[in-house]
FIBA-504064 format. One record per atom (N, C-alpha, C, O): residue in three letters; atom name; x, y, z. Coordinates in Angstrom, 3 decimals. Each point is the difference from the previous one (the first is absolute). Example, Ala and Ser with C-alpha at 12.3 -4.5 7.8 and 13.67 -1.06 7.14 Angstrom:
2
+------+------+----------+----------+----------+
: resn : name :        u :        v :        w :
+------+------+----------+----------+----------+
:  Ala :    N :   13.190 :   -5.690 :    7.800 :
:  Ala :   CA :   -0.890 :    1.190 :    0.000 :
:  Ala :    C :    0.900 :    1.200 :    0.000 :
:  Ala :    O :    1.036 :   -0.019 :    0.665 :
:  Ser :    N :   -1.386 :    1.069 :   -1.385 :
:  Ser :   CA :    0.820 :    1.190 :    0.060 :
:  Ser :    C :   -0.770 :    1.090 :    0.730 :
:  Ser :    O :    0.509 :    1.108 :    0.169 :
+------+------+----------+----------+----------+
//
This chain:
88
+------+------+----------+----------+----------+
: resn : name :        u :        v :        w :
+------+------+----------+----------+----------+
:  Met :    N :   48.306 :    3.338 :   13.814 :
:  Met :   CA :   -0.632 :    1.032 :    0.539 :
:  Met :    C :   -1.337 :    0.338 :   -0.770 :
:  Met :    O :   -1.163 :   -0.403 :    0.020 :
:  Asn :    N :    2.242 :    1.765 :   -1.022 :
:  Asn :   CA :   -0.532 :    0.839 :   -0.445 :
:  Asn :    C :   -1.063 :   -0.795 :   -1.048 :
:  Asn :    O :   -1.203 :    0.181 :    0.183 :
:  Ile :    N :    1.512 :   -0.793 :   -0.945 :
:  Ile :   CA :   -1.567 :   -0.822 :   -0.720 :
:  Ile :    C :   -0.531 :   -0.616 :    0.456 :
:  Ile :    O :   -1.197 :    0.083 :   -0.273 :
:  Ser :    N :    1.609 :   -1.180 :    1.311 :
:  Ser :   CA :   -1.308 :   -0.692 :    0.923 :
:  Ser :    C :   -0.723 :    0.919 :    1.152 :
:  Ser :    O :   -1.211 :   -0.215 :   -0.017 :
:  Lys :    N :    1.418 :    0.740 :    0.561 :
:  Lys :   CA :   -0.636 :    1.309 :    0.799 :
:  Lys :    C :   -0.399 :    0.779 :   -0.320 :
:  Lys :    O :   -1.110 :    0.388 :    0.366 :
:  Gly :    N :    2.023 :    0.336 :   -1.407 :
:  Gly :   CA :   -0.480 :    1.523 :   -0.763 :
:  Gly :    C :    0.126 :    0.963 :    0.515 :
:  Gly :    O :   -0.406 :    1.138 :   -0.231 :
:  Val :    N :    1.466 :   -1.916 :    1.576 :
:  Val :   CA :    0.731 :    1.930 :    0.346 :
:  Val :    C :    1.147 :   -0.948 :    0.044 :
:  Val :    O :    0.275 :   -1.086 :   -0.509 :
:  Asn :    N :    0.716 :    2.595 :    1.955 :
:  Asn :   CA :    1.177 :   -0.608 :   -0.214 :
:  Asn :    C :    0.436 :   -0.528 :    1.169 :
:  Asn :    O :   -0.904 :   -0.080 :    0.832 :
:  Phe :    N :    2.099 :   -0.362 :   -0.417 :
:  Phe :   CA :    0.567 :   -0.763 :    1.000 :
:  Phe :    C :   -0.086 :    0.673 :    1.366 :
:  Phe :    O :   -0.378 :   -0.790 :    0.866 :
:  Arg :    N :    0.605 :    1.935 :   -0.458 :
:  Arg :   CA :   -0.152 :    1.068 :    0.663 :
:  Arg :    C :   -1.572 :    0.259 :    0.458 :
:  Arg :    O :   -0.367 :   -0.266 :    1.144 :
:  Thr :    N :   -0.612 :    0.864 :   -2.241 :
:  Thr :   CA :   -1.492 :   -0.239 :    0.198 :
:  Thr :    C :   -0.445 :   -0.866 :    0.378 :
:  Thr :    O :   -0.580 :    0.206 :    1.066 :
:  Tyr :    N :    0.517 :   -1.645 :   -1.578 :
:  Tyr :   CA :   -0.253 :   -1.064 :    0.459 :
:  Tyr :    C :    0.566 :    0.006 :    2.241 :
:  Tyr :    O :   -0.629 :    0.109 :    1.053 :
:  Leu :    N :    1.768 :   -0.255 :   -1.360 :
:  Leu :   CA :    0.049 :    0.142 :    1.530 :
:  Leu :    C :   -0.632 :    1.034 :    0.900 :
:  Leu :    O :   -1.033 :   -0.102 :    0.661 :
:  Asn :    N :    1.639 :    0.839 :   -0.740 :
:  Asn :   CA :   -0.793 :    1.356 :   -0.051 :
:  Asn :    C :   -2.210 :   -0.391 :    0.821 :
:  Asn :    O :   -0.649 :    0.438 :    0.950 :
:  Glu :    N :    0.411 :   -1.364 :   -1.993 :
:  Glu :   CA :   -1.361 :   -0.114 :   -0.030 :
:  Glu :    C :   -0.062 :   -0.983 :    1.239 :
:  Glu :    O :   -0.923 :   -0.068 :    0.812 :
:  Leu :    N :    2.347 :   -0.844 :   -0.831 :
:  Leu :   CA :   -0.365 :   -1.412 :    0.709 :
:  Leu :    C :   -0.013 :    0.821 :    1.572 :
:  Leu :    O :   -1.017 :   -0.264 :    0.642 :
:  Arg :    N :    1.977 :    1.195 :    0.043 :
:  Arg :   CA :    0.202 :    0.408 :    0.837 :
:  Arg :    C :   -1.421 :    0.585 :    0.205 :
:  Arg :    O :   -0.701 :   -0.552 :    0.848 :
:  Ile :    N :    0.314 :    1.369 :   -1.378 :
:  Ile :   CA :   -1.551 :    0.901 :    0.323 :
:  Ile :    C :   -1.343 :   -1.308 :   -0.079 :
:  Ile :    O :   -1.188 :   -0.055 :    0.320 :
:  Arg :    N :    1.529 :   -0.257 :   -0.527 :
:  Arg :   CA :   -1.227 :   -0.803 :   -0.392 :
:  Arg :    C :    0.474 :   -1.034 :    1.679 :
:  Arg :    O :   -0.848 :    0.148 :    0.879 :
:  Tyr :    N :    1.468 :   -0.626 :   -0.679 :
:  Tyr :   CA :    0.805 :   -0.821 :    1.210 :
:  Tyr :    C :   -0.115 :    1.299 :    1.004 :
:  Tyr :    O :   -0.367 :   -0.702 :    0.942 :
:  Ile :    N :    0.377 :    1.597 :   -0.559 :
:  Ile :   CA :   -0.420 :    0.836 :    1.536 :
:  Ile :    C :   -1.135 :   -0.197 :   -0.010 :
:  Ile :    O :   -0.644 :   -0.553 :    0.891 :
:  Ala :    N :    0.056 :    1.182 :   -2.381 :
:  Ala :   CA :   -1.326 :    0.116 :    0.137 :
:  Ala :    C :   -0.968 :   -1.295 :    0.603 :
:  Ala :    O :   -0.950 :    0.280 :    0.731 :
:  Lys :    N :    1.227 :   -1.597 :   -1.053 :
:  Lys :   CA :   -0.716 :   -0.572 :    0.624 :
:  Lys :    C :    0.928 :   -0.668 :    1.538 :
:  Lys :    O :   -0.340 :   -1.088 :    0.465 :
:  Gln :    N :    1.358 :    1.809 :    0.099 :
:  Gln :   CA :    0.853 :   -0.463 :    1.211 :
:  Gln :    C :   -1.278 :    1.085 :    0.992 :
:  Gln :    O :   -0.480 :   -0.385 :    1.066 :
:  Ile :    N :    0.094 :    1.898 :   -1.804 :
:  Ile :   CA :   -0.822 :    0.899 :    0.355 :
:  Ile :    C :   -1.381 :   -0.216 :    0.253 :
:  Ile :    O :   -0.589 :    0.547 :    0.933 :
:  Ser :    N :    0.077 :   -1.295 :   -1.704 :
:  Ser :   CA :   -1.583 :   -0.637 :    0.066 :
:  Ser :    C :   -0.487 :   -1.057 :    1.255 :
:  Ser :    O :   -0.909 :   -0.153 :    0.816 :
:  Glu :    N :    2.364 :   -0.542 :   -1.332 :
:  Glu :   CA :    0.225 :   -1.443 :    1.097 :
:  Glu :    C :    0.950 :    0.211 :    1.717 :
:  Glu :    O :    0.015 :   -0.774 :    0.957 :
:  Asn :    N :    0.349 :    1.481 :   -1.049 :
:  Asn :   CA :    1.112 :   -0.142 :    1.399 :
:  Asn :    C :   -0.683 :    1.396 :    0.742 :
:  Asn :    O :    0.004 :    1.109 :   -0.534 :
:  Pro :    N :   -0.336 :   -1.281 :    1.295 :
:  Pro :   CA :   -0.498 :    1.784 :    0.573 :
:  Pro :    C :    1.416 :    0.421 :    0.498 :
:  Pro :    O :    0.198 :    1.215 :    0.010 :
:  Glu :    N :    0.879 :   -2.070 :    0.429 :
:  Glu :   CA :    1.042 :    1.009 :    0.624 :
:  Glu :    C :    0.674 :    0.811 :   -1.458 :
:  Glu :    O :    0.704 :    1.008 :    0.068 :
:  Tyr :    N :   -1.092 :   -1.690 :   -1.338 :
:  Tyr :   CA :    0.694 :    1.699 :   -1.090 :
:  Tyr :    C :   -0.917 :    0.731 :   -0.385 :
:  Tyr :    O :    0.119 :    0.553 :   -1.094 :
:  Leu :    N :   -1.360 :   -0.336 :    1.939 :
:  Leu :   CA :   -1.409 :    1.132 :    0.304 :
:  Leu :    C :    1.086 :    1.316 :    0.550 :
:  Leu :    O :   -0.067 :    1.197 :   -0.279 :
:  Lys :    N :    0.907 :   -1.814 :    1.020 :
:  Lys :   CA :    0.423 :    1.379 :    1.307 :
:  Lys :    C :    1.306 :    0.410 :   -1.305 :
:  Lys :    O :    0.465 :    1.133 :    0.120 :
:  Tyr :    N :   -0.065 :   -1.740 :   -0.952 :
:  Tyr :   CA :    1.271 :    0.883 :   -0.603 :
:  Tyr :    C :   -0.587 :    0.872 :   -0.772 :
:  Tyr :    O :   -1.154 :    0.096 :   -0.417 :
:  Gly :    N :    2.511 :    0.797 :    0.220 :
:  Gly :   CA :   -0.589 :    1.337 :   -1.007 :
:  Gly :    C :    0.486 :   -0.038 :   -1.400 :
:  Gly :    O :   -0.391 :   -0.959 :   -0.665 :
:  Asn :    N :    1.030 :    1.666 :    0.197 :
:  Asn :   CA :    0.384 :   -0.499 :   -1.606 :
:  Asn :    C :    1.600 :   -0.124 :   -0.220 :
:  Asn :    O :    0.319 :   -0.426 :   -1.110 :
:  Asp :    N :    0.721 :    0.733 :    1.993 :
:  Asp :   CA :    1.106 :    0.027 :    0.620 :
:  Asp :    C :    0.255 :   -1.688 :   -0.210 :
:  Asp :    O :    0.581 :   -0.729 :   -0.804 :
:  Gly :    N :   -1.213 :    0.620 :    1.775 :
:  Gly :   CA :   -0.220 :   -1.543 :    0.687 :
:  Gly :    C :   -0.681 :   -1.248 :   -1.376 :
:  Gly :    O :    0.535 :   -0.872 :   -0.684 :
:  Leu :    N :   -1.464 :    1.227 :    0.765 :
:  Leu :   CA :   -0.253 :   -0.799 :   -0.707 :
:  Leu :    C :    0.703 :    0.087 :   -1.863 :
:  Leu :    O :   -0.161 :   -0.930 :   -0.790 :
:  Ala :    N :    0.961 :    2.329 :    0.410 :
:  Ala :   CA :    1.026 :   -0.544 :   -1.239 :
:  Ala :    C :    0.776 :   -1.130 :    0.439 :
:  Ala :    O :    0.148 :   -1.086 :   -0.559 :
:  Ser :    N :    0.450 :    1.621 :    1.936 :
:  Ser :   CA :    1.034 :   -0.762 :   -0.210 :
:  Ser :    C :   -0.227 :   -1.542 :    0.664 :
:  Ser :    O :    0.949 :   -0.775 :    0.122 :
:  Glu :    N :   -2.116 :    0.483 :    0.227 :
:  Glu :   CA :   -0.577 :   -1.569 :   -0.058 :
:  Glu :    C :    0.170 :   -0.109 :   -0.819 :
:  Glu :    O :    1.043 :   -0.635 :   -0.153 :
:  Cys :    N :   -1.577 :    0.954 :   -0.858 :
:  Cys :   CA :   -0.017 :   -1.178 :   -1.479 :
:  Cys :    C :    1.767 :    0.784 :   -1.257 :
:  Cys :    O :    0.558 :    0.079 :   -1.094 :
:  Gly :    N :   -0.577 :    0.114 :    1.937 :
:  Gly :   CA :    1.971 :    0.201 :   -0.634 :
:  Gly :    C :    0.126 :    1.839 :   -1.219 :
:  Gly :    O :    0.723 :    0.307 :   -0.948 :
:  Met :    N :   -1.473 :    0.185 :    1.452 :
:  Met :   CA :    0.002 :    1.104 :   -0.498 :
:  Met :    C :    1.139 :    1.414 :    0.625 :
:  Met :    O :   -0.180 :    0.642 :    1.034 :
:  Gly :    N :    1.129 :   -0.498 :   -1.864 :
:  Gly :   CA :    0.399 :    1.525 :    1.059 :
:  Gly :    C :   -0.350 :    1.100 :   -0.125 :
:  Gly :    O :    0.635 :    0.948 :    0.463 :
:  Ser :    N :   -1.821 :   -0.826 :   -1.174 :
:  Ser :   CA :   -0.432 :    1.086 :   -0.352 :
:  Ser :    C :   -1.217 :   -0.019 :    0.167 :
:  Ser :    O :   -0.771 :   -0.531 :   -0.799 :
:  Arg :    N :    0.174 :    1.510 :    2.603 :
:  Arg :   CA :   -1.560 :    0.024 :   -0.517 :
:  Arg :    C :   -0.886 :    0.648 :   -0.761 :
:  Arg :    O :   -1.179 :   -0.265 :   -0.235 :
:  Ser :    N :    1.964 :    1.274 :   -0.182 :
:  Ser :   CA :   -0.726 :    0.499 :   -1.424 :
:  Ser :    C :   -0.408 :   -0.695 :   -1.049 :
:  Ser :    O :   -1.055 :    0.141 :   -0.618 :
:  Thr :    N :    2.262 :   -1.199 :    0.355 :
:  Thr :   CA :    0.285 :   -0.348 :   -0.913 :
:  Thr :    C :   -1.508 :   -1.347 :   -0.090 :
:  Thr :    O :   -0.581 :   -0.444 :   -0.991 :
:  Phe :    N :    0.332 :    0.075 :    2.850 :
:  Phe :   CA :   -0.312 :   -0.620 :    0.107 :
:  Phe :    C :   -1.787 :    0.348 :   -0.253 :
:  Phe :    O :   -0.847 :   -0.739 :   -0.502 :
:  Ser :    N :    0.722 :    1.890 :    0.960 :
:  Ser :   CA :   -1.386 :   -0.048 :   -0.173 :
:  Ser :    C :   -0.222 :    0.195 :   -0.883 :
:  Ser :    O :   -1.216 :   -0.165 :   -0.098 :
:  Arg :    N :    1.782 :    0.586 :   -1.172 :
:  Arg :   CA :   -0.621 :    0.279 :   -1.240 :
:  Arg :    C :   -0.255 :   -1.263 :   -0.552 :
:  Arg :    O :   -0.971 :   -0.228 :   -0.722 :
:  His :    N :    1.982 :   -0.761 :    1.106 :
:  His :   CA :   -0.560 :   -1.433 :   -0.779 :
:  His :    C :   -0.949 :   -0.606 :    0.849 :
:  His :    O :   -0.054 :   -1.220 :   -0.151 :
:  Phe :    N :   -0.742 :    1.707 :    1.032 :
:  Phe :   CA :   -0.827 :   -0.437 :    0.802 :
:  Phe :    C :   -1.143 :    0.569 :   -1.056 :
:  Phe :    O :   -0.755 :   -0.439 :   -0.869 :
:  Phe :    N :    1.058 :    1.516 :    1.408 :
:  Phe :   CA :   -1.758 :    1.207 :   -0.904 :
:  Phe :    C :    0.628 :   -0.646 :   -1.548 :
:  Phe :    O :    0.975 :    0.727 :    0.189 :
:  Lys :    N :   -0.773 :   -1.159 :   -1.022 :
:  Lys :   CA :    0.514 :   -0.262 :   -1.177 :
:  Lys :    C :   -1.288 :   -1.464 :    0.024 :
:  Lys :    O :   -0.993 :   -0.090 :   -0.722 :
:  Ile :    N :    1.483 :   -0.955 :    1.851 :
:  Ile :   CA :   -0.877 :   -1.142 :    0.234 :
:  Ile :    C :   -1.211 :    0.036 :    0.333 :
:  Ile :    O :   -0.858 :   -0.582 :   -0.664 :
:  Tyr :    N :    0.556 :    1.353 :    1.872 :
:  Tyr :   CA :   -1.043 :    0.400 :    0.998 :
:  Tyr :    C :   -1.058 :    0.720 :   -0.560 :
:  Tyr :    O :   -1.203 :   -0.246 :    0.093 :
:  Gly :    N :    1.861 :    1.321 :   -0.788 :
:  Gly :   CA :   -0.853 :    0.896 :   -0.391 :
:  Gly :    C :   -0.277 :    1.012 :    1.833 :
:  Gly :    O :   -1.079 :    0.526 :    0.274 :
:  Met :    N :    1.774 :   -0.510 :    0.266 :
:  Met :   CA :    0.247 :    0.830 :    1.647 :
:  Met :    C :    0.795 :   -0.546 :    0.137 :
:  Met :    O :    0.422 :   -1.070 :   -0.438 :
:  Ser :    N :    0.239 :    2.590 :    1.846 :
:  Ser :   CA :    1.033 :   -0.246 :    0.293 :
:  Ser :    C :    0.473 :   -1.039 :    1.179 :
:  Ser :    O :   -0.996 :   -0.655 :    0.308 :
:  Pro :    N :    1.941 :    0.318 :    0.340 :
:  Pro :   CA :    0.031 :   -1.095 :    1.223 :
:  Pro :    C :   -0.476 :    0.217 :    0.526 :
:  Pro :    O :   -0.881 :   -0.817 :    0.266 :
:  Gln :    N :    0.878 :    2.252 :    0.570 :
:  Gln :   CA :   -0.903 :   -0.181 :    1.128 :
:  Gln :    C :   -1.429 :    0.131 :    0.119 :
:  Gln :    O :   -0.703 :   -0.207 :    0.989 :
:  Lys :    N :    0.274 :    0.706 :   -2.530 :
:  Lys :   CA :   -1.732 :   -0.423 :   -0.322 :
:  Lys :    C :   -0.125 :   -0.891 :    0.602 :
:  Lys :    O :   -0.488 :   -0.053 :    1.129 :
:  Tyr :    N :    1.150 :   -1.323 :   -2.146 :
:  Tyr :   CA :    0.063 :   -1.404 :    0.095 :
:  Tyr :    C :   -0.146 :   -0.417 :    1.561 :
:  Tyr :    O :   -0.969 :   -0.609 :    0.456 :
:  Val :    N :    2.100 :    1.042 :    0.286 :
:  Val :   CA :    0.210 :   -0.501 :    1.345 :
:  Val :    C :   -1.702 :    0.401 :    0.633 :
:  Val :    O :   -0.571 :   -1.014 :    0.401 :
:  Lys :    N :    0.139 :    1.687 :   -0.334 :
:  Lys :   CA :   -1.281 :    1.023 :    0.211 :
:  Lys :    C :   -0.865 :   -1.171 :   -0.114 :
:  Lys :    O :   -0.637 :   -0.735 :    0.756 :
:  Lys :    N :    0.878 :    0.862 :   -2.044 :
:  Lys :   CA :   -1.732 :   -0.810 :   -0.609 :
:  Lys :    C :   -0.151 :   -1.534 :    0.960 :
:  Lys :    O :   -0.903 :   -0.549 :    0.631 :
:  Cys :    N :    2.550 :    0.220 :   -0.991 :
:  Cys :   CA :    0.272 :   -1.145 :    0.988 :
:  Cys :    C :   -0.931 :   -0.167 :    1.316 :
:  Cys :    O :   -0.783 :   -0.842 :    0.440 :
:  Arg :    N :    1.252 :    1.993 :   -0.088 :
:  Arg :   CA :   -0.073 :   -0.103 :    1.908 :
:  Arg :    C :   -1.424 :   -0.181 :    0.595 :
:  Arg :    O :   -0.589 :   -0.483 :    0.967 :
:  Glu :    N :    0.349 :    1.306 :   -2.374 :
:  Glu :   CA :   -1.574 :    0.409 :    0.100 :
:  Glu :    C :   -1.063 :   -1.086 :   -0.058 :
:  Glu :    O :   -1.107 :   -0.027 :    0.536 :
:  Glu :    N :    1.825 :   -1.026 :   -1.463 :
:  Glu :   CA :   -0.456 :   -1.477 :   -0.531 :
:  Glu :    C :   -0.206 :   -1.050 :    1.109 :
:  Glu :    O :   -0.833 :   -0.878 :    0.227 :
:  Arg :    N :    2.229 :    1.459 :    0.513 :
:  Arg :   CA :    0.685 :   -0.918 :    0.848 :
:  Arg :    C :   -1.727 :    0.341 :    1.425 :
:  Arg :    O :   -1.017 :   -0.525 :    0.455 :
:  Glu :    N :    1.770 :    1.619 :   -0.420 :
:  Glu :   CA :   -1.246 :    0.066 :    0.984 :
:  Glu :    C :   -1.472 :    0.054 :    0.104 :
:  Glu :    O :   -0.541 :   -0.007 :    1.106 :
:  Ala :    N :   -0.336 :    0.077 :   -2.540 :
:  Ala :   CA :   -1.174 :   -0.580 :   -0.341 :
:  Ala :    C :    0.138 :   -1.031 :    0.376 :
:  Ala :    O :   -0.174 :   -0.213 :    1.200 :
:  Arg :    N :    0.497 :   -0.710 :   -1.975 :
:  Arg :   CA :   -0.181 :   -1.832 :    0.692 :
:  Arg :    C :    0.470 :    0.147 :    1.400 :
:  Arg :    O :    0.043 :   -1.076 :    0.598 :
:  Trp :    N :    0.269 :    1.965 :   -0.013 :
:  Trp :   CA :    0.249 :   -0.119 :    1.814 :
:  Trp :    C :   -1.517 :   -0.257 :    0.702 :
:  Trp :    O :   -0.611 :   -0.854 :    0.643 :
:  Leu :    N :    0.453 :    2.093 :   -1.178 :
:  Leu :   CA :   -1.511 :    0.449 :    0.324 :
:  Leu :    C :   -0.802 :   -0.665 :   -0.559 :
:  Leu :    O :   -1.002 :    0.300 :    0.649 :
:  Arg :    N :    0.643 :   -1.069 :   -1.459 :
:  Arg :   CA :   -0.977 :   -0.840 :   -0.516 :
:  Arg :    C :   -0.410 :   -1.270 :    0.907 :
:  Arg :    O :   -1.139 :   -0.395 :    0.250 :
:  Gly :    N :    2.996 :   -0.406 :    0.388 :
:  Gly :   CA :    0.054 :   -0.696 :    0.366 :
:  Gly :    C :    0.196 :   -1.345 :   -1.078 :
:  Gly :    O :    0.062 :    0.040 :   -1.229 :
:  Pro :    N :    0.025 :   -1.452 :    2.303 :
:  Pro :   CA :    0.216 :   -1.197 :   -1.076 :
:  Pro :    C :   -1.617 :    0.238 :   -0.906 :
:  Pro :    O :   -0.932 :    0.775 :    0.215 :
:  Gln :    N :    1.104 :   -1.591 :   -1.036 :
:  Gln :   CA :   -1.359 :    0.141 :   -1.521 :
:  Gln :    C :   -0.720 :   -1.692 :    0.722 :
:  Gln :    O :    0.281 :   -0.571 :    1.055 :
:  Pro :    N :   -1.081 :    0.259 :   -1.956 :
:  Pro :   CA :   -0.185 :   -1.325 :    1.337 :
:  Pro :    C :    0.102 :   -0.531 :   -2.003 :
:  Pro :    O :   -0.219 :    0.846 :   -0.867 :
:  Pro :    N :    0.506 :   -2.038 :    0.581 :
:  Pro :   CA :   -0.022 :   -0.766 :   -1.218 :
:  Pro :    C :   -0.885 :    0.296 :   -0.667 :
:  Pro :    O :   -1.053 :    0.354 :    0.530 :
:  Arg :    N :    1.182 :   -0.399 :   -1.835 :
:  Arg :   CA :   -0.988 :    0.110 :   -1.421 :
:  Arg :    C :   -0.466 :   -1.452 :   -0.027 :
:  Arg :    O :    0.709 :   -0.971 :    0.264 :
:  Pro :    N :   -2.166 :    0.950 :   -0.665 :
:  Pro :   CA :   -0.993 :   -1.295 :   -0.659 :
:  Pro :    C :    0.662 :   -0.097 :   -1.005 :
:  Pro :    O :    0.375 :    0.982 :   -0.641 :
:  Arg :    N :   -0.107 :   -2.241 :    0.319 :
:  Arg :   CA :    0.208 :   -0.632 :   -1.410 :
:  Arg :    C :   -1.233 :   -0.113 :   -0.980 :
:  Arg :    O :    0.143 :   -0.496 :   -1.117 :
+------+------+----------+----------+----------+
//
């Protein structure tokens, strides 16, 4: 793991967990209601502070800022309504 991925197993696993929960936040509106404790628990991390630290390291923002950004993007798409298909 150290050689092929360039990180140790724990770091790799934490990155997978964070990317999983970020995808859930962006695709599933139910996750927009979760706080840091709930998000940390959902991705299998026992500590909110560890979760927040790793999330910030990967995405450059706190989990709650990411949730807010996803919520705003979702609302903007909803306000725009369905978009006509683009011509080829």
